[in-house]
C-alpha positions, 0 to 999 in steps of 0.5 A, spaced: 395 023 397 388 024 399 386 032 400 380 035 403 378 042 401 372 042 405 377 041 411 382 047 410 389 047 413 390 053 417 394 057 411 387 056 407 390 050 403 387 043 402 389 039 408 393 032 406 389 027 410 395 022 411 398 027 417 396 031 422 397 039 423 404 038 425 407 036 418 406 043 415 410 046 410 416 050 413 413 056 409 406 056 413 406 063 416 406 064 424 399 068 423 396 062 420 398 058 426 395 063 431 389 061 428 389 054 431 394 055 437 391 062 439 394 069 439 400 067 444 403 062 439 410 064 437 410 070 442 414 076 440 414 073 433 411 077 427 405 074 424 409 074 417 415 070 419 414 063 417 414 056 421 421 054 418 424 061 421 421 059 427 424 052 428 431 054 425 431 060 431 429 055 436 433 049 433 428 044 432 426 039 427 418 040 427 412 044 429 410 038 434 417 039 437 416 046 438 408 045 440 411 040 445 417 044 448 413 050 449 406 047 451 402 049 446 395 047 445 390 048 440 384 053 441 380 053 435 378 046 435 373 047 429 379 047 425 383 041 428 384 035 423 383 030 428 376 033 431 
C-alpha cells in the first residue's frame, strides 16, 4: 500500500494511491466530502454524519454508487486523486 501524505484525502489523512476517492472509509465525515464535491453534496445531511450512514440510508454499497445516482461531480479539482 503506497501512501502519499503530500496529496491528502478529503478527511486530511494520507491517501492510498492504489484506489480513487470512491473507496473512502465509511467513517469519513460528509463535511469533508463537501470539500471535494461541493456544498450541495448530501443535501439535507449534517456535516458530522458519516459516509457509512449516508450509504446505509440510501441502500448503497459505495460512494461511487452514491455519486453516480445523485450525479455529483468534483468541484475542487486541486484535491482530485487522478488530477
